[in-house]
mmCIF file as Biopython writes it, N, C-alpha, C and O atoms, coordinates in Angstrom:
data_model
#
loop_
_atom_site.group_PDB
_atom_site.id
_atom_site.type_symbol
_atom_site.label_atom_id
_atom_site.label_alt_id
_atom_site.label_comp_id
_atom_site.label_asym_id
_atom_site.label_entity_id
_atom_site.label_seq_id
_atom_site.pdbx_PDB_ins_code
_atom_site.Cartn_x
_atom_site.Cartn_y
_atom_site.Cartn_z
_atom_site.occupancy
_atom_site.B_iso_or_equiv
_atom_site.auth_seq_id
_atom_site.auth_asym_id
_atom_site.pdbx_PDB_model_num
ATOM 1   N N  . MET A ? 1  ? 50.475 114.171 133.632 1.0 0.0 1  A 1 
ATOM 2   C CA . MET A ? 1  ? 52.130 113.495 133.155 1.0 0.0 1  A 1 
ATOM 3   C C  . MET A ? 1  ? 52.924 115.030 133.032 1.0 0.0 1  A 1 
ATOM 4   O O  . MET A ? 1  ? 52.399 115.984 132.458 1.0 0.0 1  A 1 
ATOM 5   N N  . LYS A ? 2  ? 54.094 115.076 133.586 1.0 0.0 2  A 1 
ATOM 6   C CA . LYS A ? 2  ? 55.214 116.098 132.703 1.0 0.0 2  A 1 
ATOM 7   C C  . LYS A ? 2  ? 56.470 115.627 131.971 1.0 0.0 2  A 1 
ATOM 8   O O  . LYS A ? 2  ? 57.143 114.597 131.945 1.0 0.0 2  A 1 
ATOM 9   N N  . ILE A ? 3  ? 56.485 116.505 131.545 1.0 0.0 3  A 1 
ATOM 10  C CA . ILE A ? 3  ? 58.084 116.228 130.492 1.0 0.0 3  A 1 
ATOM 11  C C  . ILE A ? 3  ? 58.440 116.925 130.199 1.0 0.0 3  A 1 
ATOM 12  O O  . ILE A ? 3  ? 57.989 118.051 129.991 1.0 0.0 3  A 1 
ATOM 13  N N  . SER A ? 4  ? 60.009 116.214 129.998 1.0 0.0 4  A 1 
ATOM 14  C CA . SER A ? 4  ? 61.499 117.577 129.540 1.0 0.0 4  A 1 
ATOM 15  C C  . SER A ? 4  ? 61.479 117.520 128.040 1.0 0.0 4  A 1 
ATOM 16  O O  . SER A ? 4  ? 61.510 116.431 127.465 1.0 0.0 4  A 1 
ATOM 17  N N  . VAL A ? 5  ? 61.412 119.058 127.160 1.0 0.0 5  A 1 
ATOM 18  C CA . VAL A ? 5  ? 61.819 118.676 125.908 1.0 0.0 5  A 1 
ATOM 19  C C  . VAL A ? 5  ? 62.463 120.057 126.142 1.0 0.0 5  A 1 
ATOM 20  O O  . VAL A ? 5  ? 62.320 121.023 126.892 1.0 0.0 5  A 1 
ATOM 21  N N  . LYS A ? 6  ? 63.607 119.476 124.642 1.0 0.0 6  A 1 
ATOM 22  C CA . LYS A ? 6  ? 64.796 120.088 124.207 1.0 0.0 6  A 1 
ATOM 23  C C  . LYS A ? 6  ? 63.942 120.861 123.416 1.0 0.0 6  A 1 
ATOM 24  O O  . LYS A ? 6  ? 62.805 120.521 123.743 1.0 0.0 6  A 1 
ATOM 25  N N  . VAL A ? 7  ? 63.893 121.573 122.698 1.0 0.0 7  A 1 
ATOM 26  C CA . VAL A ? 7  ? 63.743 122.262 121.734 1.0 0.0 7  A 1 
ATOM 27  C C  . VAL A ? 7  ? 64.220 122.979 120.557 1.0 0.0 7  A 1 
ATOM 28  O O  . VAL A ? 7  ? 64.588 124.132 120.777 1.0 0.0 7  A 1 
ATOM 29  N N  . LYS A ? 8  ? 64.336 122.351 118.767 1.0 0.0 8  A 1 
ATOM 30  C CA . LYS A ? 8  ? 65.226 123.598 118.251 1.0 0.0 8  A 1 
ATOM 31  C C  . LYS A ? 8  ? 64.521 124.034 116.916 1.0 0.0 8  A 1 
ATOM 32  O O  . LYS A ? 8  ? 64.340 123.493 115.826 1.0 0.0 8  A 1 
ATOM 33  N N  . PRO A ? 9  ? 64.287 124.927 117.326 1.0 0.0 9  A 1 
ATOM 34  C CA . PRO A ? 9  ? 63.435 126.199 116.578 1.0 0.0 9  A 1 
ATOM 35  C C  . PRO A ? 9  ? 64.409 126.116 115.282 1.0 0.0 9  A 1 
ATOM 36  O O  . PRO A ? 9  ? 65.568 125.701 115.291 1.0 0.0 9  A 1 
ATOM 37  N N  . ASN A ? 10 ? 63.439 126.767 113.794 1.0 0.0 10 A 1 
ATOM 38  C CA . ASN A ? 10 ? 63.996 126.827 113.002 1.0 0.0 10 A 1 
ATOM 39  C C  . ASN A ? 10 ? 64.585 125.509 111.985 1.0 0.0 10 A 1 
ATOM 40  O O  . ASN A ? 10 ? 65.639 125.680 111.372 1.0 0.0 10 A 1 
ATOM 41  N N  . ALA A ? 11 ? 64.001 124.503 111.890 1.0 0.0 11 A 1 
ATOM 42  C CA . ALA A ? 11 ? 65.042 123.540 111.133 1.0 0.0 11 A 1 
ATOM 43  C C  . ALA A ? 11 ? 63.888 122.992 110.348 1.0 0.0 11 A 1 
ATOM 44  O O  . ALA A ? 11 ? 62.670 123.161 110.414 1.0 0.0 11 A 1 
ATOM 45  N N  . ARG A ? 12 ? 64.944 122.036 109.323 1.0 0.0 12 A 1 
ATOM 46  C CA . ARG A ? 12 ? 64.495 121.834 108.440 1.0 0.0 12 A 1 
ATOM 47  C C  . ARG A ? 12 ? 63.117 121.010 108.344 1.0 0.0 12 A 1 
ATOM 48  O O  . ARG A ? 12 ? 62.376 121.039 107.361 1.0 0.0 12 A 1 
ATOM 49  N N  . GLU A ? 13 ? 62.943 120.445 109.239 1.0 0.0 13 A 1 
ATOM 50  C CA . GLU A ? 13 ? 61.951 119.526 109.307 1.0 0.0 13 A 1 
ATOM 51  C C  . GLU A ? 13 ? 61.152 119.507 110.555 1.0 0.0 13 A 1 
ATOM 52  O O  . GLU A ? 13 ? 61.586 119.487 111.707 1.0 0.0 13 A 1 
ATOM 53  N N  . LYS A ? 14 ? 59.889 119.514 110.146 1.0 0.0 14 A 1 
ATOM 54  C CA . LYS A ? 14 ? 58.835 118.897 111.408 1.0 0.0 14 A 1 
ATOM 55  C C  . LYS A ? 14 ? 59.755 117.929 112.536 1.0 0.0 14 A 1 
ATOM 56  O O  . LYS A ? 14 ? 60.899 118.114 112.120 1.0 0.0 14 A 1 
ATOM 57  N N  . LYS A ? 15 ? 59.869 117.000 113.733 1.0 0.0 15 A 1 
ATOM 58  C CA . LYS A ? 15 ? 60.306 115.246 114.334 1.0 0.0 15 A 1 
ATOM 59  C C  . LYS A ? 15 ? 59.690 115.485 115.625 1.0 0.0 15 A 1 
ATOM 60  O O  . LYS A ? 15 ? 59.337 116.634 115.891 1.0 0.0 15 A 1 
ATOM 61  N N  . VAL A ? 16 ? 59.547 114.723 116.305 1.0 0.0 16 A 1 
ATOM 62  C CA . VAL A ? 16 ? 59.958 114.362 117.899 1.0 0.0 16 A 1 
ATOM 63  C C  . VAL A ? 16 ? 60.571 113.044 118.134 1.0 0.0 16 A 1 
ATOM 64  O O  . VAL A ? 16 ? 60.222 111.999 117.585 1.0 0.0 16 A 1 
ATOM 65  N N  . GLU A ? 17 ? 61.695 113.209 119.164 1.0 0.0 17 A 1 
ATOM 66  C CA . GLU A ? 17 ? 62.420 111.988 118.667 1.0 0.0 17 A 1 
ATOM 67  C C  . GLU A ? 17 ? 62.973 112.140 120.939 1.0 0.0 17 A 1 
ATOM 68  O O  . GLU A ? 17 ? 63.462 113.006 121.665 1.0 0.0 17 A 1 
ATOM 69  N N  . GLN A ? 18 ? 62.370 110.456 121.129 1.0 0.0 18 A 1 
ATOM 70  C CA . GLN A ? 18 ? 61.961 110.145 122.212 1.0 0.0 18 A 1 
ATOM 71  C C  . GLN A ? 18 ? 63.921 110.199 123.126 1.0 0.0 18 A 1 
ATOM 72  O O  . GLN A ? 18 ? 64.706 109.386 122.639 1.0 0.0 18 A 1 
ATOM 73  N N  . SER A ? 19 ? 64.356 110.899 124.034 1.0 0.0 19 A 1 
ATOM 74  C CA . SER A ? 19 ? 65.823 110.898 124.260 1.0 0.0 19 A 1 
ATOM 75  C C  . SER A ? 19 ? 65.747 109.914 125.731 1.0 0.0 19 A 1 
ATOM 76  O O  . SER A ? 19 ? 66.676 109.479 126.411 1.0 0.0 19 A 1 
ATOM 77  N N  . GLY A ? 20 ? 64.614 109.802 125.865 1.0 0.0 20 A 1 
ATOM 78  C CA . GLY A ? 20 ? 64.113 109.307 127.527 1.0 0.0 20 A 1 
ATOM 79  C C  . GLY A ? 20 ? 62.991 108.566 127.807 1.0 0.0 20 A 1 
ATOM 80  O O  . GLY A ? 20 ? 61.901 108.421 127.254 1.0 0.0 20 A 1 
ATOM 81  N N  . ALA A ? 21 ? 63.700 107.979 129.149 1.0 0.0 21 A 1 
ATOM 82  C CA . ALA A ? 21 ? 62.161 108.167 129.981 1.0 0.0 21 A 1 
ATOM 83  C C  . ALA A ? 21 ? 60.562 109.573 130.016 1.0 0.0 21 A 1 
ATOM 84  O O  . ALA A ? 21 ? 59.432 109.224 130.357 1.0 0.0 21 A 1 
ATOM 85  N N  . ASN A ? 22 ? 60.828 110.715 129.685 1.0 0.0 22 A 1 
ATOM 86  C CA . ASN A ? 22 ? 60.637 110.935 129.617 1.0 0.0 22 A 1 
ATOM 87  C C  . ASN A ? 22 ? 60.945 112.617 129.434 1.0 0.0 22 A 1 
ATOM 88  O O  . ASN A ? 22 ? 60.835 113.666 130.068 1.0 0.0 22 A 1 
ATOM 89  N N  . SER A ? 23 ? 61.313 112.208 128.380 1.0 0.0 23 A 1 
ATOM 90  C CA . SER A ? 23 ? 62.677 113.657 127.722 1.0 0.0 23 A 1 
ATOM 91  C C  . SER A ? 23 ? 62.463 113.740 126.529 1.0 0.0 23 A 1 
ATOM 92  O O  . SER A ? 23 ? 62.790 112.685 125.985 1.0 0.0 23 A 1 
ATOM 93  N N  . PHE A ? 24 ? 62.012 114.585 125.725 1.0 0.0 24 A 1 
ATOM 94  C CA . PHE A ? 24 ? 61.583 114.736 124.453 1.0 0.0 24 A 1 
ATOM 95  C C  . PHE A ? 24 ? 63.146 115.550 123.426 1.0 0.0 24 A 1 
ATOM 96  O O  . PHE A ? 24 ? 64.283 115.650 123.889 1.0 0.0 24 A 1 
ATOM 97  N N  . ARG A ? 25 ? 62.911 115.798 122.671 1.0 0.0 25 A 1 
ATOM 98  C CA . ARG A ? 25 ? 63.609 116.429 121.409 1.0 0.0 25 A 1 
ATOM 99  C C  . ARG A ? 25 ? 62.747 116.414 120.488 1.0 0.0 25 A 1 
ATOM 100 O O  . ARG A ? 25 ? 62.219 115.367 120.115 1.0 0.0 25 A 1 
ATOM 101 N N  . VAL A ? 26 ? 62.321 118.263 119.691 1.0 0.0 26 A 1 
ATOM 102 C CA . VAL A ? 26 ? 61.727 118.235 119.249 1.0 0.0 26 A 1 
ATOM 103 C C  . VAL A ? 26 ? 61.597 119.207 118.145 1.0 0.0 26 A 1 
ATOM 104 O O  . VAL A ? 26 ? 61.211 120.294 118.576 1.0 0.0 26 A 1 
ATOM 105 N N  . SER A ? 27 ? 61.749 119.193 117.123 1.0 0.0 27 A 1 
ATOM 106 C CA . SER A ? 27 ? 63.021 119.777 115.545 1.0 0.0 27 A 1 
ATOM 107 C C  . SER A ? 27 ? 61.218 120.870 115.306 1.0 0.0 27 A 1 
ATOM 108 O O  . SER A ? 27 ? 60.133 120.315 115.131 1.0 0.0 27 A 1 
ATOM 109 N N  . VAL A ? 28 ? 61.373 122.092 115.361 1.0 0.0 28 A 1 
ATOM 110 C CA . VAL A ? 28 ? 60.019 123.146 114.731 1.0 0.0 28 A 1 
ATOM 111 C C  . VAL A ? 28 ? 61.057 123.574 114.092 1.0 0.0 28 A 1 
ATOM 112 O O  . VAL A ? 28 ? 62.281 123.618 114.218 1.0 0.0 28 A 1 
ATOM 113 N N  . ARG A ? 29 ? 59.549 124.134 112.759 1.0 0.0 29 A 1 
ATOM 114 C CA . ARG A ? 29 ? 60.521 124.691 111.337 1.0 0.0 29 A 1 
ATOM 115 C C  . ARG A ? 29 ? 60.393 126.308 112.162 1.0 0.0 29 A 1 
ATOM 116 O O  . ARG A ? 29 ? 61.267 127.148 111.945 1.0 0.0 29 A 1 
ATOM 117 N N  . ALA A ? 30 ? 59.236 126.608 113.095 1.0 0.0 30 A 1 
ATOM 118 C CA . ALA A ? 30 ? 59.041 127.840 112.716 1.0 0.0 30 A 1 
ATOM 119 C C  . ALA A ? 30 ? 60.191 129.136 114.270 1.0 0.0 30 A 1 
ATOM 120 O O  . ALA A ? 30 ? 60.507 129.079 115.458 1.0 0.0 30 A 1 
ATOM 121 N N  . VAL A ? 31 ? 60.287 129.728 113.510 1.0 0.0 31 A 1 
ATOM 122 C CA . VAL A ? 31 ? 61.432 130.729 114.774 1.0 0.0 31 A 1 
ATOM 123 C C  . VAL A ? 31 ? 61.005 130.962 116.447 1.0 0.0 31 A 1 
ATOM 124 O O  . VAL A ? 31 ? 59.919 130.984 117.026 1.0 0.0 31 A 1 
ATOM 125 N N  . SER A ? 32 ? 61.761 131.046 116.690 1.0 0.0 32 A 1 
ATOM 126 C CA . SER A ? 32 ? 61.269 131.181 118.333 1.0 0.0 32 A 1 
ATOM 127 C C  . SER A ? 32 ? 61.207 132.931 118.528 1.0 0.0 32 A 1 
ATOM 128 O O  . SER A ? 32 ? 62.040 133.597 119.143 1.0 0.0 32 A 1 
ATOM 129 N N  . LYS A ? 33 ? 60.013 133.440 117.842 1.0 0.0 33 A 1 
ATOM 130 C CA . LYS A ? 33 ? 59.690 135.279 117.572 1.0 0.0 33 A 1 
ATOM 131 C C  . LYS A ? 33 ? 58.286 134.631 118.181 1.0 0.0 33 A 1 
ATOM 132 O O  . LYS A ? 33 ? 57.696 133.615 117.812 1.0 0.0 33 A 1 
ATOM 133 N N  . GLU A ? 34 ? 57.947 135.586 119.260 1.0 0.0 34 A 1 
ATOM 134 C CA . GLU A ? 34 ? 56.185 136.016 119.562 1.0 0.0 34 A 1 
ATOM 135 C C  . GLU A ? 34 ? 55.781 134.174 119.527 1.0 0.0 34 A 1 
ATOM 136 O O  . GLU A ? 34 ? 55.095 133.950 118.530 1.0 0.0 34 A 1 
ATOM 137 N N  . GLY A ? 35 ? 56.008 133.069 120.240 1.0 0.0 35 A 1 
ATOM 138 C CA . GLY A ? 35 ? 55.796 131.952 121.364 1.0 0.0 35 A 1 
ATOM 139 C C  . GLY A ? 35 ? 54.930 131.524 119.698 1.0 0.0 35 A 1 
ATOM 140 O O  . GLY A ? 35 ? 53.800 131.039 119.642 1.0 0.0 35 A 1 
ATOM 141 N N  . LYS A ? 36 ? 55.781 131.845 118.511 1.0 0.0 36 A 1 
ATOM 142 C CA . LYS A ? 36 ? 55.478 130.574 117.559 1.0 0.0 36 A 1 
ATOM 143 C C  . LYS A ? 36 ? 56.238 129.805 117.732 1.0 0.0 36 A 1 
ATOM 144 O O  . LYS A ? 36 ? 56.253 130.142 118.916 1.0 0.0 36 A 1 
ATOM 145 N N  . ALA A ? 37 ? 57.312 128.628 117.681 1.0 0.0 37 A 1 
ATOM 146 C CA . ALA A ? 37 ? 57.802 127.636 118.022 1.0 0.0 37 A 1 
ATOM 147 C C  . ALA A ? 37 ? 57.371 126.952 119.023 1.0 0.0 37 A 1 
ATOM 148 O O  . ALA A ? 37 ? 57.418 125.725 119.103 1.0 0.0 37 A 1 
ATOM 149 N N  . ASN A ? 38 ? 56.700 128.091 120.259 1.0 0.0 38 A 1 
ATOM 150 C CA . ASN A ? 38 ? 55.891 127.906 121.563 1.0 0.0 38 A 1 
ATOM 151 C C  . ASN A ? 38 ? 54.709 126.190 121.262 1.0 0.0 38 A 1 
ATOM 152 O O  . ASN A ? 38 ? 54.461 125.073 121.716 1.0 0.0 38 A 1 
ATOM 153 N N  . GLN A ? 39 ? 54.151 127.780 119.487 1.0 0.0 39 A 1 
ATOM 154 C CA . GLN A ? 39 ? 52.938 127.034 119.386 1.0 0.0 39 A 1 
ATOM 155 C C  . GLN A ? 39 ? 53.013 125.723 118.761 1.0 0.0 39 A 1 
ATOM 156 O O  . GLN A ? 39 ? 52.353 124.742 119.101 1.0 0.0 39 A 1 
ATOM 157 N N  . GLU A ? 40 ? 53.946 125.786 117.734 1.0 0.0 40 A 1 
ATOM 158 C CA . GLU A ? 40 ? 54.237 124.981 116.878 1.0 0.0 40 A 1 
ATOM 159 C C  . GLU A ? 40 ? 54.326 123.295 117.919 1.0 0.0 40 A 1 
ATOM 160 O O  . GLU A ? 40 ? 54.016 122.217 117.412 1.0 0.0 40 A 1 
ATOM 161 N N  . VAL A ? 41 ? 54.835 123.451 119.476 1.0 0.0 41 A 1 
ATOM 162 C CA . VAL A ? 41 ? 55.738 122.014 119.370 1.0 0.0 41 A 1 
ATOM 163 C C  . VAL A ? 41 ? 54.761 121.635 120.244 1.0 0.0 41 A 1 
ATOM 164 O O  . VAL A ? 41 ? 54.726 120.492 120.702 1.0 0.0 41 A 1 
ATOM 165 N N  . ILE A ? 42 ? 53.855 122.595 120.561 1.0 0.0 42 A 1 
ATOM 166 C CA . ILE A ? 42 ? 52.252 122.203 121.245 1.0 0.0 42 A 1 
ATOM 167 C C  . ILE A ? 42 ? 51.501 121.404 120.917 1.0 0.0 42 A 1 
ATOM 168 O O  . ILE A ? 42 ? 50.739 120.662 121.538 1.0 0.0 42 A 1 
ATOM 169 N N  . GLU A ? 43 ? 51.937 121.708 118.853 1.0 0.0 43 A 1 
ATOM 170 C CA . GLU A ? 43 ? 50.840 120.918 117.796 1.0 0.0 43 A 1 
ATOM 171 C C  . GLU A ? 43 ? 51.514 119.825 117.658 1.0 0.0 43 A 1 
ATOM 172 O O  . GLU A ? 43 ? 50.831 118.802 117.609 1.0 0.0 43 A 1 
ATOM 173 N N  . LEU A ? 44 ? 53.264 119.650 117.535 1.0 0.0 44 A 1 
ATOM 174 C CA . LEU A ? 44 ? 53.727 118.756 116.982 1.0 0.0 44 A 1 
ATOM 175 C C  . LEU A ? 44 ? 53.271 117.008 118.728 1.0 0.0 44 A 1 
ATOM 176 O O  . LEU A ? 44 ? 52.781 115.884 118.622 1.0 0.0 44 A 1 
ATOM 177 N N  . MET A ? 45 ? 53.749 117.723 119.834 1.0 0.0 45 A 1 
ATOM 178 C CA . MET A ? 45 ? 53.464 117.160 121.275 1.0 0.0 45 A 1 
ATOM 179 C C  . MET A ? 45 ? 51.681 116.129 120.965 1.0 0.0 45 A 1 
ATOM 180 O O  . MET A ? 45 ? 51.332 114.952 120.882 1.0 0.0 45 A 1 
ATOM 181 N N  . SER A ? 46 ? 51.039 117.505 120.892 1.0 0.0 46 A 1 
ATOM 182 C CA . SER A ? 46 ? 48.861 116.484 120.863 1.0 0.0 46 A 1 
ATOM 183 C C  . SER A ? 46 ? 49.398 115.360 119.497 1.0 0.0 46 A 1 
ATOM 184 O O  . SER A ? 46 ? 48.734 114.333 119.637 1.0 0.0 46 A 1 
ATOM 185 N N  . GLU A ? 47 ? 50.225 115.237 118.422 1.0 0.0 47 A 1 
ATOM 186 C CA . GLU A ? 47 ? 49.925 115.221 117.441 1.0 0.0 47 A 1 
ATOM 187 C C  . GLU A ? 47 ? 50.663 113.639 117.978 1.0 0.0 47 A 1 
ATOM 188 O O  . GLU A ? 47 ? 50.162 112.618 117.507 1.0 0.0 47 A 1 
ATOM 189 N N  . TYR A ? 48 ? 51.413 113.555 118.600 1.0 0.0 48 A 1 
ATOM 190 C CA . TYR A ? 48 ? 52.456 112.294 119.403 1.0 0.0 48 A 1 
ATOM 191 C C  . TYR A ? 48 ? 51.265 111.422 119.971 1.0 0.0 48 A 1 
ATOM 192 O O  . TYR A ? 48 ? 50.936 110.258 119.740 1.0 0.0 48 A 1 
ATOM 193 N N  . PHE A ? 49 ? 50.781 112.313 120.727 1.0 0.0 49 A 1 
ATOM 194 C CA . PHE A ? 49 ? 50.472 111.481 122.021 1.0 0.0 49 A 1 
ATOM 195 C C  . PHE A ? 49 ? 48.760 111.278 121.685 1.0 0.0 49 A 1 
ATOM 196 O O  . PHE A ? 49 ? 47.929 110.940 122.528 1.0 0.0 49 A 1 
ATOM 197 N N  . ASP A ? 50 ? 48.420 111.640 119.921 1.0 0.0 50 A 1 
ATOM 198 C CA . ASP A ? 50 ? 47.374 111.523 119.851 1.0 0.0 50 A 1 
ATOM 199 C C  . ASP A ? 50 ? 45.978 112.322 120.793 1.0 0.0 50 A 1 
ATOM 200 O O  . ASP A ? 50 ? 44.838 111.858 120.791 1.0 0.0 50 A 1 
ATOM 201 N N  . ILE A ? 51 ? 46.368 113.507 121.503 1.0 0.0 51 A 1 
ATOM 202 C CA . ILE A ? 51 ? 45.420 113.836 121.973 1.0 0.0 51 A 1 
ATOM 203 C C  . ILE A ? 51 ? 45.113 115.463 121.866 1.0 0.0 51 A 1 
ATOM 204 O O  . ILE A ? 51 ? 45.714 116.120 121.016 1.0 0.0 51 A 1 
ATOM 205 N N  . PRO A ? 52 ? 44.426 115.913 122.508 1.0 0.0 52 A 1 
ATOM 206 C CA . PRO A ? 52 ? 43.428 117.263 121.462 1.0 0.0 52 A 1 
ATOM 207 C C  . PRO A ? 52 ? 45.008 119.149 122.466 1.0 0.0 52 A 1 
ATOM 208 O O  . PRO A ? 52 ? 45.260 119.643 123.565 1.0 0.0 52 A 1 
ATOM 209 N N  . ARG A ? 53 ? 45.332 119.262 121.348 1.0 0.0 53 A 1 
ATOM 210 C CA . ARG A ? 53 ? 45.813 120.537 122.042 1.0 0.0 53 A 1 
ATOM 211 C C  . ARG A ? 53 ? 45.489 121.453 123.429 1.0 0.0 53 A 1 
ATOM 212 O O  . ARG A ? 53 ? 46.063 121.978 124.383 1.0 0.0 53 A 1 
ATOM 213 N N  . SER A ? 54 ? 44.209 121.269 122.866 1.0 0.0 54 A 1 
ATOM 214 C CA . SER A ? 54 ? 44.231 121.627 125.133 1.0 0.0 54 A 1 
ATOM 215 C C  . SER A ? 54 ? 45.144 121.021 125.957 1.0 0.0 54 A 1 
ATOM 216 O O  . SER A ? 54 ? 45.996 121.814 126.359 1.0 0.0 54 A 1 
ATOM 217 N N  . ARG A ? 55 ? 45.304 119.560 126.469 1.0 0.0 55 A 1 
ATOM 218 C CA . ARG A ? 55 ? 45.305 119.130 126.967 1.0 0.0 55 A 1 
ATOM 219 C C  . ARG A ? 55 ? 47.158 119.264 127.585 1.0 0.0 55 A 1 
ATOM 220 O O  . ARG A ? 55 ? 47.663 118.908 128.649 1.0 0.0 55 A 1 
ATOM 221 N N  . VAL A ? 56 ? 47.674 119.844 126.521 1.0 0.0 56 A 1 
ATOM 222 C CA . VAL A ? 56 ? 49.623 119.758 126.181 1.0 0.0 56 A 1 
ATOM 223 C C  . VAL A ? 56 ? 49.198 121.411 126.436 1.0 0.0 56 A 1 
ATOM 224 O O  . VAL A ? 56 ? 48.203 121.972 125.978 1.0 0.0 56 A 1 
ATOM 225 N N  . ARG A ? 57 ? 50.057 121.894 127.140 1.0 0.0 57 A 1 
ATOM 226 C CA . ARG A ? 57 ? 50.944 122.979 129.113 1.0 0.0 57 A 1 
ATOM 227 C C  . ARG A ? 57 ? 51.887 122.865 128.526 1.0 0.0 57 A 1 
ATOM 228 O O  . ARG A ? 57 ? 52.261 121.729 128.234 1.0 0.0 57 A 1 
ATOM 229 N N  . ILE A ? 58 ? 52.869 124.360 128.004 1.0 0.0 58 A 1 
ATOM 230 C CA . ILE A ? 58 ? 53.749 124.326 128.389 1.0 0.0 58 A 1 
ATOM 231 C C  . ILE A ? 58 ? 53.978 125.012 130.191 1.0 0.0 58 A 1 
ATOM 232 O O  . ILE A ? 58 ? 53.478 126.128 130.331 1.0 0.0 58 A 1 
ATOM 233 N N  . ILE A ? 59 ? 54.623 124.454 131.385 1.0 0.0 59 A 1 
ATOM 234 C CA . ILE A ? 59 ? 54.498 124.678 132.172 1.0 0.0 59 A 1 
ATOM 235 C C  . ILE A ? 59 ? 55.838 125.838 133.038 1.0 0.0 59 A 1 
ATOM 236 O O  . ILE A ? 59 ? 55.748 126.437 134.109 1.0 0.0 59 A 1 
ATOM 237 N N  . ARG A ? 60 ? 56.914 125.790 132.102 1.0 0.0 60 A 1 
ATOM 238 C CA . ARG A ? 60 ? 57.861 126.139 132.498 1.0 0.0 60 A 1 
ATOM 239 C C  . ARG A ? 60 ? 58.577 126.549 131.284 1.0 0.0 60 A 1 
ATOM 240 O O  . ARG A ? 60 ? 58.104 125.953 130.316 1.0 0.0 60 A 1 
ATOM 241 N N  . GLY A ? 61 ? 59.576 127.371 130.952 1.0 0.0 61 A 1 
ATOM 242 C CA . GLY A ? 61 ? 60.848 127.390 129.920 1.0 0.0 61 A 1 
ATOM 243 C C  . GLY A ? 61 ? 59.897 128.286 128.548 1.0 0.0 61 A 1 
ATOM 244 O O  . GLY A ? 61 ? 60.466 128.438 127.467 1.0 0.0 61 A 1 
ATOM 245 N N  . TYR A ? 62 ? 58.605 128.764 128.729 1.0 0.0 62 A 1 
ATOM 246 C CA . TYR A ? 62 ? 58.118 129.326 127.351 1.0 0.0 62 A 1 
ATOM 247 C C  . TYR A ? 62 ? 58.937 129.886 127.170 1.0 0.0 62 A 1 
ATOM 248 O O  . TYR A ? 62 ? 58.457 130.387 126.153 1.0 0.0 62 A 1 
ATOM 249 N N  . ALA A ? 63 ? 60.385 130.567 127.267 1.0 0.0 63 A 1 
ATOM 250 C CA . ALA A ? 63 ? 61.146 131.945 127.076 1.0 0.0 63 A 1 
ATOM 251 C C  . ALA A ? 63 ? 62.207 130.473 126.207 1.0 0.0 63 A 1 
ATOM 252 O O  . ALA A ? 63 ? 62.833 130.846 125.215 1.0 0.0 63 A 1 
ATOM 253 N N  . ALA A ? 64 ? 62.309 129.402 126.481 1.0 0.0 64 A 1 
ATOM 254 C CA . ALA A ? 64 ? 63.623 128.634 126.657 1.0 0.0 64 A 1 
ATOM 255 C C  . ALA A ? 64 ? 63.356 127.540 126.125 1.0 0.0 64 A 1 
ATOM 256 O O  . ALA A ? 64 ? 62.318 126.922 126.365 1.0 0.0 64 A 1 
ATOM 257 N N  . LYS A ? 65 ? 64.344 127.117 125.252 1.0 0.0 65 A 1 
ATOM 258 C CA . LYS A ? 65 ? 64.602 126.226 124.831 1.0 0.0 65 A 1 
ATOM 259 C C  . LYS A ? 65 ? 65.182 124.407 125.100 1.0 0.0 65 A 1 
ATOM 260 O O  . LYS A ? 65 ? 65.473 123.445 124.390 1.0 0.0 65 A 1 
ATOM 261 N N  . GLU A ? 66 ? 65.098 124.777 126.771 1.0 0.0 66 A 1 
ATOM 262 C CA . GLU A ? 66 ? 64.262 123.569 127.703 1.0 0.0 66 A 1 
ATOM 263 C C  . GLU A ? 66 ? 62.947 123.916 128.226 1.0 0.0 66 A 1 
ATOM 264 O O  . GLU A ? 66 ? 62.658 124.959 128.814 1.0 0.0 66 A 1 
ATOM 265 N N  . LYS A ? 67 ? 62.332 123.133 128.008 1.0 0.0 67 A 1 
ATOM 266 C CA . LYS A ? 67 ? 60.772 123.268 128.556 1.0 0.0 67 A 1 
ATOM 267 C C  . LYS A ? 67 ? 60.598 122.210 129.195 1.0 0.0 67 A 1 
ATOM 268 O O  . LYS A ? 67 ? 61.395 121.272 129.174 1.0 0.0 67 A 1 
ATOM 269 N N  . ILE A ? 68 ? 59.090 122.245 130.110 1.0 0.0 68 A 1 
ATOM 270 C CA . ILE A ? 68 ? 58.516 121.193 131.140 1.0 0.0 68 A 1 
ATOM 271 C C  . ILE A ? 68 ? 57.388 121.258 130.182 1.0 0.0 68 A 1 
ATOM 272 O O  . ILE A ? 68 ? 57.225 122.379 129.699 1.0 0.0 68 A 1 
ATOM 273 N N  . ILE A ? 69 ? 56.692 120.475 129.846 1.0 0.0 69 A 1 
ATOM 274 C CA . ILE A ? 69 ? 55.327 120.012 129.474 1.0 0.0 69 A 1 
ATOM 275 C C  . ILE A ? 69 ? 54.308 118.846 130.037 1.0 0.0 69 A 1 
ATOM 276 O O  . ILE A ? 69 ? 54.420 117.622 130.099 1.0 0.0 69 A 1 
ATOM 277 N N  . GLU A ? 70 ? 52.955 120.039 130.532 1.0 0.0 70 A 1 
ATOM 278 C CA . GLU A ? 70 ? 52.545 118.936 131.279 1.0 0.0 70 A 1 
ATOM 279 C C  . GLU A ? 70 ? 51.752 118.320 130.330 1.0 0.0 70 A 1 
ATOM 280 O O  . GLU A ? 70 ? 51.484 119.066 129.388 1.0 0.0 70 A 1 
ATOM 281 N N  . ILE A ? 71 ? 51.337 117.326 130.271 1.0 0.0 71 A 1 
ATOM 282 C CA . ILE A ? 71 ? 50.392 116.534 129.103 1.0 0.0 71 A 1 
ATOM 283 C C  . ILE A ? 71 ? 49.440 115.879 129.997 1.0 0.0 71 A 1 
ATOM 284 O O  . ILE A ? 71 ? 49.654 114.958 130.786 1.0 0.0 71 A 1 
ATOM 285 N N  . GLU A ? 72 ? 47.969 116.723 129.659 1.0 0.0 72 A 1 
ATOM 286 C CA . GLU A ? 72 ? 46.913 115.571 131.308 1.0 0.0 72 A 1 
ATOM 287 C C  . GLU A ? 72 ? 46.481 114.680 130.444 1.0 0.0 72 A 1 
ATOM 288 O O  . GLU A ? 72 ? 45.789 113.735 130.826 1.0 0.0 72 A 1 
#
């Protein structure tokens, strides 16, 4: 399954909100440097879907706030 994710880095709290059928808004505490925010996005999405982190992969938008993530 592929989902669209809009990331808000440097947020006060971590949270995942579903904004559409296959779209989410994810707030992360990490700053968007050196992939730290991306790692936190992967962690939060794996917790949200209750799957291992290895099954969550960013396939587009690694350096952007809007990402396409694949859930295996």
